[in-house]
C-alpha positions, 0 to 999 in steps of 0.5 A: 500500500502506498503511504497516501492510501494508509493515511486515507485508511487511518482517517477513514477509521475515524470518520464512519462515512468515509469507511462505508465509502471505502468498503463499498468500492468494488475493484475488479481483476484484469479482464473484461465482463463475464460472458453470459448472464446469470438470470437468463430466463430466456435461455433456461427454458426447456427446448422442444423435443425434435423427436416425433411422438411416433419415434418416442412410442416405438423406441426406448429413447436414451437406452443406447449406451454404445458409441455406435448403435441405435436405441432398442425398439419397444417390444410386446409385453410377452417378449420380455422375461417374467422376472422383469415385471416383478421388479416393480412389485413392492417388497415388505419393509422390516417393520411389516415383516417383524409383525408377521410370524416367521414360521409362515413367511415364504422363503423370499420374505424370510430371506429379506427379513434376515437381511434387513434385521441383520443390517438394522442390528449392525447399524444399531451396534455401530451407532452405540459404539460411536456414541461411547 
């Protein structure tokens, strides 16, 4: 800092109006104004899809992960494997499984109960150790 700036700073400490003026001065580094705008409401609007409704209904758009290739075509429901339709089924939560009798549970639900119960006990054990 130059000597004159130090004197100005010392004087401004005594005079609060000058201090407010000094702190409100904005300085910029070398360079110009930033390109682009922050608000840009017109540029943030969603762009219209260039795909037709016919293409959207016959292909799985965005499913192709390969550099070269095309999106797969939508097939009839009977052409997909049976396990695919069971993926969307709701599975019971741990609290619901605890309310049921373990002896009457189907194998898949029993396996899920053991897995979730073990996970819950491990979490509880870890949290009690972390508190001590």
